[in-house]
Steps between C-alpha positions, in 0.01 A plus 500: 500500500364432842718682751505419873690819601494842359800650651836641410724366780827381349774539760676746281218752534497749773130467562228239511164567335178319400310227672472126535203324337318275743433128443127576456572755233729250315230231518230740393704618201560149385147394548394793284737397226370137515135617477593692185699208365819695508709252687669338205859559618808315362719621786491632847782695654493575875744679714511631862160463665458683828262284698421132558143554381612664176747208442209260537284700268771513228573128556132418450504691168813311394342162587185587312688599191724198520192275535345668189825429309473120564288474186800638307820389681778749488272795430546680836816621667519653847828670615578699802747782522619702788662803328477558128718774361495626141834639399 
């Protein structure tokens, strides 16, 4: 899992903790996965992304994975969620 935010900030909480991951950190993590041939994902799930640069970084990863999947159509799924709750 490649996270873009390591915080606990659901509106039901009384405090906000953690930090945002920068676009550069997102890109660096993904490039490291690619260099190690660990970017064989079937699915990408993205949610709230705090900055324009981070959105662009995540979008570039999604486009790269989708392009890789063209050799095997239907093998990659990208979904975005805003609030995921497990009941």
